[in-house]
mmCIF file as gemmi writes it, N, C-alpha and C atoms, coordinates in Angstrom:
data_model
loop_
_atom_site.group_PDB
_atom_site.id
_atom_site.type_symbol
_atom_site.label_atom_id
_atom_site.label_alt_id
_atom_site.label_comp_id
_atom_site.label_asym_id
_atom_site.label_entity_id
_atom_site.label_seq_id
_atom_site.pdbx_PDB_ins_code
_atom_site.Cartn_x
_atom_site.Cartn_y
_atom_site.Cartn_z
_atom_site.occupancy
_atom_site.B_iso_or_equiv
_atom_site.pdbx_formal_charge
_atom_site.auth_seq_id
_atom_site.auth_asym_id
_atom_site.pdbx_PDB_model_num
ATOM 1 N N . MET Axp A 1 ? 39.883 -16.274 11.713 1 0 ? 1 A 1
ATOM 2 C CA . MET Axp A 1 ? 40.087 -15.951 10.344 1 0 ? 1 A 1
ATOM 3 C C . MET Axp A 1 ? 40.258 -14.448 10.514 1 0 ? 1 A 1
ATOM 4 N N . THR Axp A 2 ? 41.233 -14.212 9.766 1 0 ? 2 A 1
ATOM 5 C CA . THR Axp A 2 ? 41.571 -12.422 9.636 1 0 ? 2 A 1
ATOM 6 C C . THR Axp A 2 ? 40.836 -11.932 8.528 1 0 ? 2 A 1
ATOM 7 N N . THR Axp A 3 ? 40.783 -10.64 8.447 1 0 ? 3 A 1
ATOM 8 C CA . THR Axp A 3 ? 39.957 -10.089 7.505 1 0 ? 3 A 1
ATOM 9 C C . THR Axp A 3 ? 40.675 -10.469 6.182 1 0 ? 3 A 1
ATOM 10 N N . ASP Axp A 4 ? 42.325 -10.595 5.891 1 0 ? 4 A 1
ATOM 11 C CA . ASP Axp A 4 ? 42.661 -10.826 5.097 1 0 ? 4 A 1
ATOM 12 C C . ASP Axp A 4 ? 42.415 -12.291 4.453 1 0 ? 4 A 1
ATOM 13 N N . ASP Axp A 5 ? 42.423 -13.139 5.326 1 0 ? 5 A 1
ATOM 14 C CA . ASP Axp A 5 ? 41.953 -14.784 5.153 1 0 ? 5 A 1
ATOM 15 C C . ASP Axp A 5 ? 40.668 -14.675 4.529 1 0 ? 5 A 1
ATOM 16 N N . ALA Axp A 6 ? 39.604 -13.778 4.855 1 0 ? 6 A 1
ATOM 17 C CA . ALA Axp A 6 ? 38.497 -13.639 4.247 1 0 ? 6 A 1
ATOM 18 C C . ALA Axp A 6 ? 38.36 -13.117 2.949 1 0 ? 6 A 1
ATOM 19 N N . ARG Axp A 7 ? 39.155 -12.25 2.831 1 0 ? 7 A 1
ATOM 20 C CA . ARG Axp A 7 ? 39.387 -11.372 1.367 1 0 ? 7 A 1
ATOM 21 C C . ARG Axp A 7 ? 39.896 -12.541 0.596 1 0 ? 7 A 1
ATOM 22 N N . ARG Axp A 8 ? 40.735 -13.099 0.577 1 0 ? 8 A 1
ATOM 23 C CA . ARG Axp A 8 ? 41.429 -14.3 -0.141 1 0 ? 8 A 1
ATOM 24 C C . ARG Axp A 8 ? 40.4 -15.55 -0.418 1 0 ? 8 A 1
ATOM 25 N N . ASP Axp A 9 ? 39.708 -15.873 0.709 1 0 ? 9 A 1
ATOM 26 C CA . ASP Axp A 9 ? 38.7 -16.623 0.242 1 0 ? 9 A 1
ATOM 27 C C . ASP Axp A 9 ? 37.677 -16.194 -0.752 1 0 ? 9 A 1
ATOM 28 N N . MET Axp A 10 ? 37.221 -15.009 -0.586 1 0 ? 10 A 1
ATOM 29 C CA . MET Axp A 10 ? 36.32 -14.49 -1.364 1 0 ? 10 A 1
ATOM 30 C C . MET Axp A 10 ? 36.741 -14.244 -2.618 1 0 ? 10 A 1
ATOM 31 N N . ALA Axp A 11 ? 38.041 -14.116 -3.06 1 0 ? 11 A 1
ATOM 32 C CA . ALA Axp A 11 ? 38.703 -13.637 -4.039 1 0 ? 11 A 1
ATOM 33 C C . ALA Axp A 11 ? 39.024 -15.325 -4.879 1 0 ? 11 A 1
ATOM 34 N N . ALA Axp A 12 ? 39.032 -16.251 -3.904 1 0 ? 12 A 1
ATOM 35 C CA . ALA Axp A 12 ? 38.983 -17.527 -4.687 1 0 ? 12 A 1
ATOM 36 C C . ALA Axp A 12 ? 37.622 -18.356 -4.859 1 0 ? 12 A 1
ATOM 37 N N . GLY Axp A 13 ? 36.743 -17.584 -4.463 1 0 ? 13 A 1
ATOM 38 C CA . GLY Axp A 13 ? 35.459 -18.146 -4.798 1 0 ? 13 A 1
ATOM 39 C C . GLY Axp A 13 ? 34.764 -19.152 -3.66 1 0 ? 13 A 1
ATOM 40 N N . TYR Axp A 14 ? 35.466 -19.015 -2.367 1 0 ? 14 A 1
ATOM 41 C CA . TYR Axp A 14 ? 35.115 -19.723 -1.079 1 0 ? 14 A 1
ATOM 42 C C . TYR Axp A 14 ? 34.427 -18.762 -0.312 1 0 ? 14 A 1
ATOM 43 N N . GLY Axp A 15 ? 33.182 -19.467 -0.218 1 0 ? 15 A 1
ATOM 44 C CA . GLY Axp A 15 ? 32.59 -18.608 1.037 1 0 ? 15 A 1
ATOM 45 C C . GLY Axp A 15 ? 31.797 -17.531 0.393 1 0 ? 15 A 1
ATOM 46 N N . SER Axp A 16 ? 31.43 -17.449 -0.693 1 0 ? 16 A 1
ATOM 47 C CA . SER Axp A 16 ? 30.976 -16.109 -1.503 1 0 ? 16 A 1
ATOM 48 C C . SER Axp A 16 ? 29.41 -16.254 -1.027 1 0 ? 16 A 1
ATOM 49 N N . SER Axp A 17 ? 29.036 -15.085 -0.856 1 0 ? 17 A 1
ATOM 50 C CA . SER Axp A 17 ? 27.706 -15.059 -0.409 1 0 ? 17 A 1
ATOM 51 C C . SER Axp A 17 ? 26.572 -14.738 -1.471 1 0 ? 17 A 1
ATOM 52 N N . PRO Axp A 18 ? 25.641 -15.415 -1.773 1 0 ? 18 A 1
ATOM 53 C CA . PRO Axp A 18 ? 24.437 -15.239 -2.476 1 0 ? 18 A 1
ATOM 54 C C . PRO Axp A 18 ? 24.271 -13.972 -3.158 1 0 ? 18 A 1
ATOM 55 N N . SER Axp A 19 ? 23.718 -13.895 -4.357 1 0 ? 19 A 1
ATOM 56 C CA . SER Axp A 19 ? 23.478 -12.96 -5.228 1 0 ? 19 A 1
ATOM 57 C C . SER Axp A 19 ? 22.426 -12.152 -4.391 1 0 ? 19 A 1
ATOM 58 N N . ARG Axp A 20 ? 21.668 -10.986 -5.058 1 0 ? 20 A 1
ATOM 59 C CA . ARG Axp A 20 ? 20.517 -10.581 -4.288 1 0 ? 20 A 1
ATOM 60 C C . ARG Axp A 20 ? 19.298 -11.372 -4.846 1 0 ? 20 A 1
ATOM 61 N N . GLU Axp A 21 ? 19.623 -11.605 -6.414 1 0 ? 21 A 1
ATOM 62 C CA . GLU Axp A 21 ? 18.671 -12.383 -6.754 1 0 ? 21 A 1
ATOM 63 C C . GLU Axp A 21 ? 18.157 -13.736 -6.188 1 0 ? 21 A 1
ATOM 64 N N . GLU Axp A 22 ? 19.117 -14.564 -5.449 1 0 ? 22 A 1
ATOM 65 C CA . GLU Axp A 22 ? 19.197 -15.77 -5.038 1 0 ? 22 A 1
ATOM 66 C C . GLU Axp A 22 ? 18.684 -15.783 -3.389 1 0 ? 22 A 1
ATOM 67 N N . LEU Axp A 23 ? 18.908 -14.557 -3.19 1 0 ? 23 A 1
ATOM 68 C CA . LEU Axp A 23 ? 18.339 -14.318 -1.813 1 0 ? 23 A 1
ATOM 69 C C . LEU Axp A 23 ? 16.806 -14.18 -2.042 1 0 ? 23 A 1
ATOM 70 N N . ARG Axp A 24 ? 16.477 -13.401 -2.699 1 0 ? 24 A 1
ATOM 71 C CA . ARG Axp A 24 ? 15.049 -13.012 -2.903 1 0 ? 24 A 1
ATOM 72 C C . ARG Axp A 24 ? 14.259 -14.218 -3.51 1 0 ? 24 A 1
ATOM 73 N N . LEU Axp A 25 ? 14.482 -14.994 -4.133 1 0 ? 25 A 1
ATOM 74 C CA . LEU Axp A 25 ? 14.217 -16.305 -4.622 1 0 ? 25 A 1
ATOM 75 C C . LEU Axp A 25 ? 14.226 -17.11 -3.313 1 0 ? 25 A 1
ATOM 76 N N . ARG Axp A 26 ? 15.183 -17.264 -2.307 1 0 ? 26 A 1
ATOM 77 C CA . ARG Axp A 26 ? 15.063 -18.155 -1.053 1 0 ? 26 A 1
ATOM 78 C C . ARG Axp A 26 ? 13.889 -17.387 -0.45 1 0 ? 26 A 1
ATOM 79 N N . GLN Axp A 27 ? 13.711 -16.291 -0.311 1 0 ? 27 A 1
ATOM 80 C CA . GLN Axp A 27 ? 12.783 -15.836 0.72 1 0 ? 27 A 1
ATOM 81 C C . GLN Axp A 27 ? 11.234 -16.151 0.159 1 0 ? 27 A 1
ATOM 82 N N . ARG Axp A 28 ? 11.086 -16.026 -1.121 1 0 ? 28 A 1
ATOM 83 C CA . ARG Axp A 28 ? 9.968 -16.362 -1.718 1 0 ? 28 A 1
ATOM 84 C C . ARG Axp A 28 ? 9.52 -18.105 -1.599 1 0 ? 28 A 1
ATOM 85 N N . ALA Axp A 29 ? 10.868 -18.623 -1.712 1 0 ? 29 A 1
ATOM 86 C CA . ALA Axp A 29 ? 10.453 -20.323 -1.431 1 0 ? 29 A 1
ATOM 87 C C . ALA Axp A 29 ? 10.091 -20.407 -0.275 1 0 ? 29 A 1
ATOM 88 N N . ALA Axp A 30 ? 10.579 -19.762 0.782 1 0 ? 30 A 1
ATOM 89 C CA . ALA Axp A 30 ? 10.335 -20.183 1.96 1 0 ? 30 A 1
ATOM 90 C C . ALA Axp A 30 ? 8.95 -19.801 2.45 1 0 ? 30 A 1
ATOM 91 N N . MET Axp A 31 ? 8.35 -19.068 1.843 1 0 ? 31 A 1
ATOM 92 C CA . MET Axp A 31 ? 6.865 -18.93 1.74 1 0 ? 31 A 1
ATOM 93 C C . MET Axp A 31 ? 5.918 -20.152 1.471 1 0 ? 31 A 1
ATOM 94 N N . TYR Axp A 32 ? 6.695 -20.914 0.451 1 0 ? 32 A 1
ATOM 95 C CA . TYR Axp A 32 ? 5.736 -21.958 -0.606 1 0 ? 32 A 1
ATOM 96 C C . TYR Axp A 32 ? 5.461 -23.063 0.809 1 0 ? 32 A 1
ATOM 97 N N . ARG Axp A 33 ? 4.058 -23.569 0.745 1 0 ? 33 A 1
ATOM 98 C CA . ARG Axp A 33 ? 3.81 -24.652 1.559 1 0 ? 33 A 1
ATOM 99 C C . ARG Axp A 33 ? 2.856 -25.536 0.345 1 0 ? 33 A 1
ATOM 100 N N . PRO Axp A 34 ? 3.307 -26.575 0.236 1 0 ? 34 A 1
ATOM 101 C CA . PRO Axp A 34 ? 2.722 -27.692 -0.721 1 0 ? 34 A 1
ATOM 102 C C . PRO Axp A 34 ? 1.329 -27.932 -0.648 1 0 ? 34 A 1
ATOM 103 N N . GLU Axp A 35 ? 0.791 -27.954 0.907 1 0 ? 35 A 1
ATOM 104 C CA . GLU Axp A 35 ? -0.662 -28.284 1.036 1 0 ? 35 A 1
ATOM 105 C C . GLU Axp A 35 ? -1.641 -27.162 0.49 1 0 ? 35 A 1
ATOM 106 N N . ASP Axp A 36 ? -0.956 -25.936 0.328 1 0 ? 36 A 1
ATOM 107 C CA . ASP Axp A 36 ? -2.014 -24.802 -0.314 1 0 ? 36 A 1
ATOM 108 C C . ASP Axp A 36 ? -2.315 -25.128 -1.695 1 0 ? 36 A 1
ATOM 109 N N . ASP Axp A 37 ? -1.61 -26.051 -2.407 1 0 ? 37 A 1
ATOM 110 C CA . ASP Axp A 37 ? -1.972 -26.302 -3.654 1 0 ? 37 A 1
ATOM 111 C C . ASP Axp A 37 ? -3.219 -26.672 -4.066 1 0 ? 37 A 1
ATOM 112 N N . ALA Axp A 38 ? -3.525 -27.638 -3.019 1 0 ? 38 A 1
ATOM 113 C CA . ALA Axp A 38 ? -4.902 -28.247 -3.216 1 0 ? 38 A 1
ATOM 114 C C . ALA Axp A 38 ? -6.098 -27.122 -2.864 1 0 ? 38 A 1
ATOM 115 N N . GLN Axp A 39 ? -5.898 -26.424 -1.865 1 0 ? 39 A 1
ATOM 116 C CA . GLN Axp A 39 ? -6.787 -25.155 -1.549 1 0 ? 39 A 1
ATOM 117 C C . GLN Axp A 39 ? -6.811 -24.266 -2.713 1 0 ? 39 A 1
ATOM 118 N N . ALA Axp A 40 ? -5.952 -24.044 -3.391 1 0 ? 40 A 1
ATOM 119 C CA . ALA Axp A 40 ? -5.813 -23.015 -4.388 1 0 ? 40 A 1
ATOM 120 C C . ALA Axp A 40 ? -6.809 -23.718 -5.778 1 0 ? 40 A 1
ATOM 121 N N . ALA Axp A 41 ? -6.729 -24.837 -5.981 1 0 ? 41 A 1
ATOM 122 C CA . ALA Axp A 41 ? -7.271 -25.484 -6.75 1 0 ? 41 A 1
ATOM 123 C C . ALA Axp A 41 ? -8.689 -25.636 -6.074 1 0 ? 41 A 1
ATOM 124 N N . ARG Axp A 42 ? -9.005 -25.927 -5.053 1 0 ? 42 A 1
ATOM 125 C CA . ARG Axp A 42 ? -10.518 -26.045 -4.521 1 0 ? 42 A 1
ATOM 126 C C . ARG Axp A 42 ? -11.138 -24.77 -4.831 1 0 ? 42 A 1
ATOM 127 N N . ILE Axp A 43 ? -10.498 -23.484 -4.878 1 0 ? 43 A 1
ATOM 128 C CA . ILE Axp A 43 ? -10.813 -22.236 -4.587 1 0 ? 43 A 1
ATOM 129 C C . ILE Axp A 43 ? -11.168 -22.018 -6.034 1 0 ? 43 A 1
ATOM 130 N N . ARG Axp A 44 ? -10.385 -22.221 -7.062 1 0 ? 44 A 1
ATOM 131 C CA . ARG Axp A 44 ? -10.554 -21.895 -8.455 1 0 ? 44 A 1
ATOM 132 C C . ARG Axp A 44 ? -11.622 -22.966 -9.048 1 0 ? 44 A 1
ATOM 133 N N . GLU Axp A 45 ? -11.704 -24.022 -8.523 1 0 ? 45 A 1
ATOM 134 C CA . GLU Axp A 45 ? -13.054 -24.836 -9.102 1 0 ? 45 A 1
ATOM 135 C C . GLU Axp A 45 ? -14.323 -24.308 -8.543 1 0 ? 45 A 1
ATOM 136 N N . THR Axp A 46 ? -14.221 -23.897 -7.203 1 0 ? 46 A 1
ATOM 137 C CA . THR Axp A 46 ? -15.679 -23.539 -6.678 1 0 ? 46 A 1
ATOM 138 C C . THR Axp A 46 ? -15.918 -22.279 -7.512 1 0 ? 46 A 1
ATOM 139 N N . TYR Axp A 47 ? -15.249 -21.276 -7.483 1 0 ? 47 A 1
ATOM 140 C CA . TYR Axp A 47 ? -15.583 -20.059 -8.306 1 0 ? 47 A 1
ATOM 141 C C . TYR Axp A 47 ? -15.921 -20.309 -9.666 1 0 ? 47 A 1
ATOM 142 N N . ALA Axp A 48 ? -15.507 -21.171 -10.289 1 0 ? 48 A 1
ATOM 143 C CA . ALA Axp A 48 ? -15.701 -21.8 -11.664 1 0 ? 48 A 1
ATOM 144 C C . ALA Axp A 48 ? -17.089 -22.257 -11.94 1 0 ? 48 A 1
ATOM 145 N N . GLN Axp A 49 ? -17.424 -23.223 -10.88 1 0 ? 49 A 1
ATOM 146 C CA . GLN Axp A 49 ? -18.753 -23.676 -10.749 1 0 ? 49 A 1
ATOM 147 C C . GLN Axp A 49 ? -19.8 -22.839 -10.373 1 0 ? 49 A 1
ATOM 148 N N . LEU Axp A 50 ? -19.561 -21.788 -9.642 1 0 ? 50 A 1
ATOM 149 C CA . LEU Axp A 50 ? -20.586 -20.788 -9.543 1 0 ? 50 A 1
ATOM 150 C C . LEU Axp A 50 ? -20.432 -19.768 -10.407 1 0 ? 50 A 1
ATOM 151 N N . GLY Axp A 51 ? -19.407 -19.747 -11.514 1 0 ? 51 A 1
ATOM 152 C CA . GLY Axp A 51 ? -19.543 -18.802 -12.685 1 0 ? 51 A 1
ATOM 153 C C . GLY Axp A 51 ? -19.248 -17.347 -12.273 1 0 ? 51 A 1
ATOM 154 N N . THR Axp A 52 ? -18.714 -17.169 -11.012 1 0 ? 52 A 1
ATOM 155 C CA . THR Axp A 52 ? -18.253 -15.705 -10.482 1 0 ? 52 A 1
ATOM 156 C C . THR Axp A 52 ? -16.819 -15.682 -10.575 1 0 ? 52 A 1
ATOM 157 N N . PRO Axp A 53 ? -16.224 -14.371 -10.701 1 0 ? 53 A 1
ATOM 158 C CA . PRO Axp A 53 ? -14.86 -14.112 -10.694 1 0 ? 53 A 1
ATOM 159 C C . PRO Axp A 53 ? -14.354 -14.4 -9.417 1 0 ? 53 A 1
ATOM 160 N N . ILE Axp A 54 ? -13.079 -14.744 -9.23 1 0 ? 54 A 1
ATOM 161 C CA . ILE Axp A 54 ? -12.479 -15.016 -7.8 1 0 ? 54 A 1
ATOM 162 C C . ILE Axp A 54 ? -12.221 -13.471 -7.199 1 0 ? 54 A 1
ATOM 163 N N . PRO Axp A 55 ? -12.525 -13.332 -6.087 1 0 ? 55 A 1
ATOM 164 C CA . PRO Axp A 55 ? -12.501 -11.865 -5.675 1 0 ? 55 A 1
ATOM 165 C C . PRO Axp A 55 ? -11.051 -11.621 -5.475 1 0 ? 55 A 1
ATOM 166 N N . ALA Axp A 56 ? -10.543 -10.222 -5.562 1 0 ? 56 A 1
ATOM 167 C CA . ALA Axp A 56 ? -9.221 -9.581 -5.869 1 0 ? 56 A 1
ATOM 168 C C . ALA Axp A 56 ? -8.015 -10.31 -4.836 1 0 ? 56 A 1
ATOM 169 N N . ARG Axp A 57 ? -8.689 -10.359 -3.459 1 0 ? 57 A 1
ATOM 170 C CA . ARG Axp A 57 ? -7.9 -10.56 -2.51 1 0 ? 57 A 1
ATOM 171 C C . ARG Axp A 57 ? -7.432 -12.232 -2.6 1 0 ? 57 A 1
ATOM 172 N N . LEU Axp A 58 ? -8.513 -12.993 -2.932 1 0 ? 58 A 1
ATOM 173 C CA . LEU Axp A 58 ? -8.199 -14.326 -2.935 1 0 ? 58 A 1
ATOM 174 C C . LEU Axp A 58 ? -7.164 -14.444 -4.219 1 0 ? 58 A 1
ATOM 175 N N . GLN Axp A 59 ? -7.308 -13.836 -5.011 1 0 ? 59 A 1
ATOM 176 C CA . GLN Axp A 59 ? -6.547 -13.795 -6.501 1 0 ? 59 A 1
ATOM 177 C C . GLN Axp A 59 ? -5.214 -13.564 -6.211 1 0 ? 59 A 1
ATOM 178 N N . LEU Axp A 60 ? -4.885 -12.424 -5.22 1 0 ? 60 A 1
ATOM 179 C CA . LEU Axp A 60 ? -3.816 -12.132 -4.861 1 0 ? 60 A 1
ATOM 180 C C . LEU Axp A 60 ? -2.951 -13.063 -3.776 1 0 ? 60 A 1
ATOM 181 N N . VAL Axp A 61 ? -3.796 -13.727 -2.845 1 0 ? 61 A 1
ATOM 182 C CA . VAL Axp A 61 ? -3.304 -15.101 -2.285 1 0 ? 61 A 1
ATOM 183 C C . VAL Axp A 61 ? -2.517 -16.031 -3.017 1 0 ? 61 A 1
ATOM 184 N N . ILE Axp A 62 ? -3.538 -16.427 -3.947 1 0 ? 62 A 1
ATOM 185 C CA . ILE Axp A 62 ? -3.217 -17.356 -4.825 1 0 ? 62 A 1
ATOM 186 C C . ILE Axp A 62 ? -2.046 -16.991 -5.561 1 0 ? 62 A 1
ATOM 187 N N . GLY Axp A 63 ? -1.897 -15.92 -6.34 1 0 ? 63 A 1
ATOM 188 C CA . GLY Axp A 63 ? -0.834 -15.381 -6.912 1 0 ? 63 A 1
ATOM 189 C C . GLY Axp A 63 ? 0.571 -15.35 -6.213 1 0 ? 63 A 1
ATOM 190 N N . LEU Axp A 64 ? 0.545 -15.169 -5.167 1 0 ? 64 A 1
ATOM 191 C CA . LEU Axp A 64 ? 1.586 -15.217 -4.007 1 0 ? 64 A 1
ATOM 192 C C . LEU Axp A 64 ? 1.982 -16.633 -3.824 1 0 ? 64 A 1
ATOM 193 N N . HIS Axp A 65 ? 1.118 -17.344 -3.5 1 0 ? 65 A 1
ATOM 194 C CA . HIS Axp A 65 ? 1.233 -19.053 -3.635 1 0 ? 65 A 1
ATOM 195 C C . HIS Axp A 65 ? 1.922 -19.106 -4.585 1 0 ? 65 A 1
ATOM 196 N N . GLU Axp A 66 ? 1.286 -19.23 -6.002 1 0 ? 66 A 1
ATOM 197 C CA . GLU Axp A 66 ? 2.031 -19.545 -7.132 1 0 ? 66 A 1
ATOM 198 C C . GLU Axp A 66 ? 3.542 -18.783 -7.338 1 0 ? 66 A 1
ATOM 199 N N . THR Axp A 67 ? 3.79 -17.917 -7.084 1 0 ? 67 A 1
ATOM 200 C CA . THR Axp A 67 ? 5.455 -17.073 -6.842 1 0 ? 67 A 1
ATOM 201 C C . THR Axp A 67 ? 6.045 -18.027 -6.013 1 0 ? 67 A 1
ATOM 202 N N . ALA Axp A 68 ? 5.596 -18.134 -4.644 1 0 ? 68 A 1
ATOM 203 C CA . ALA Axp A 68 ? 6.383 -19.079 -3.742 1 0 ? 68 A 1
ATOM 204 C C . ALA Axp A 68 ? 6.811 -20.307 -4.441 1 0 ? 68 A 1
ATOM 205 N N . LYS Axp A 69 ? 5.937 -20.811 -5.133 1 0 ? 69 A 1
ATOM 206 C CA . LYS Axp A 69 ? 5.749 -22.333 -5.732 1 0 ? 69 A 1
ATOM 207 C C . LYS Axp A 69 ? 7.136 -22.191 -6.981 1 0 ? 69 A 1
ATOM 208 N N . ALA Axp A 70 ? 6.989 -21.281 -7.535 1 0 ? 70 A 1
ATOM 209 C CA . ALA Axp A 70 ? 7.998 -21.104 -8.853 1 0 ? 70 A 1
ATOM 210 C C . ALA Axp A 70 ? 9.304 -20.824 -8.214 1 0 ? 70 A 1
ATOM 211 N N . ALA Axp A 71 ? 9.23 -20.121 -7.035 1 0 ? 71 A 1
ATOM 212 C CA . ALA Axp A 71 ? 10.728 -19.879 -6.732 1 0 ? 71 A 1
ATOM 213 C C . ALA Axp A 71 ? 11.137 -20.977 -5.947 1 0 ? 71 A 1
ATOM 214 N N . ALA Axp A 72 ? 10.493 -22.125 -5.38 1 0 ? 72 A 1
ATOM 215 C CA . ALA Axp A 72 ? 11.01 -23.228 -4.572 1 0 ? 72 A 1
ATOM 216 C C . ALA Axp A 72 ? 11.372 -24.008 -5.801 1 0 ? 72 A 1
ATOM 217 N N . GLU Axp A 73 ? 10.523 -24.102 -7.1 1 0 ? 73 A 1
ATOM 218 C CA . GLU Axp A 73 ? 11.077 -25.048 -8.01 1 0 ? 73 A 1
ATOM 219 C C . GLU Axp A 73 ? 12.149 -24.545 -8.775 1 0 ? 73 A 1
ATOM 220 N N . ALA Axp A 74 ? 12.653 -23.417 -8.722 1 0 ? 74 A 1
ATOM 221 C CA . ALA Axp A 74 ? 13.61 -22.675 -9.541 1 0 ? 74 A 1
ATOM 222 C C . ALA Axp A 74 ? 14.855 -22.945 -8.589 1 0 ? 74 A 1
ATOM 223 N N . LEU Axp A 75 ? 14.64 -22.658 -7.402 1 0 ? 75 A 1
ATOM 224 C CA . LEU Axp A 75 ? 15.879 -23.327 -6.21 1 0 ? 75 A 1
ATOM 225 C C . LEU Axp A 75 ? 16.29 -24.801 -6.421 1 0 ? 75 A 1
ATOM 226 N N . ASN Axp A 76 ? 15.183 -25.625 -6.373 1 0 ? 76 A 1
ATOM 227 C CA . ASN Axp A 76 ? 15.437 -27.282 -6.572 1 0 ? 76 A 1
ATOM 228 C C . ASN Axp A 76 ? 16.172 -27.279 -8.121 1 0 ? 76 A 1
ATOM 229 N N . ASN Axp A 77 ? 15.689 -26.513 -8.902 1 0 ? 77 A 1
ATOM 230 C CA . ASN Axp A 77 ? 16.296 -26.986 -10.16 1 0 ? 77 A 1
ATOM 231 C C . ASN Axp A 77 ? 18.013 -26.448 -10.14 1 0 ? 77 A 1
ATOM 232 N N . ASN Axp A 78 ? 18.1 -25.398 -9.366 1 0 ? 78 A 1
ATOM 233 C CA . ASN Axp A 78 ? 19.323 -24.727 -9.27 1 0 ? 78 A 1
ATOM 234 C C . ASN Axp A 78 ? 20.104 -25.8 -8.771 1 0 ? 78 A 1
ATOM 235 N N . LYS Axp A 79 ? 19.876 -26.266 -7.512 1 0 ? 79 A 1
ATOM 236 C CA . LYS Axp A 79 ? 20.544 -27.283 -6.803 1 0 ? 79 A 1
ATOM 237 C C . LYS Axp A 79 ? 20.832 -28.212 -7.616 1 0 ? 79 A 1
ATOM 238 N N . GLU Axp A 80 ? 19.918 -29.246 -8.327 1 0 ? 80 A 1
ATOM 239 C CA . GLU Axp A 80 ? 20.334 -30.157 -9.209 1 0 ? 80 A 1
ATOM 240 C C . GLU Axp A 80 ? 21.229 -30.119 -10.394 1 0 ? 80 A 1
ATOM 241 N N . GLN Axp A 81 ? 21.331 -28.777 -10.663 1 0 ? 81 A 1
ATOM 242 C CA . GLN Axp A 81 ? 22.265 -28.344 -12.095 1 0 ? 81 A 1
ATOM 243 C C . GLN Axp A 81 ? 23.775 -28.394 -11.383 1 0 ? 81 A 1
ATOM 244 N N . GLN Axp A 82 ? 23.702 -28.266 -9.953 1 0 ? 82 A 1
ATOM 245 C CA . GLN Axp A 82 ? 25.202 -27.622 -9.502 1 0 ? 82 A 1
ATOM 246 C C . GLN Axp A 82 ? 25.869 -29 -9.001 1 0 ? 82 A 1
């Protein structure tokens, strides 16, 4: 394929590269592990039973997990719509 062929394909919409937002979404979604859902729920439950706030580092980890989960769900929704 020559450069001109690639340009023609890009202009026609073939082989177009994903947007930056979609790339970010893919990166976040790649970090999602479904088995972490149960662990995050156990952490929340344990600290709720103890009546103490969740330490900042654990809050950060849980927040990153939730962000990755939301990204994975958004990607799945985008695939279903297309």
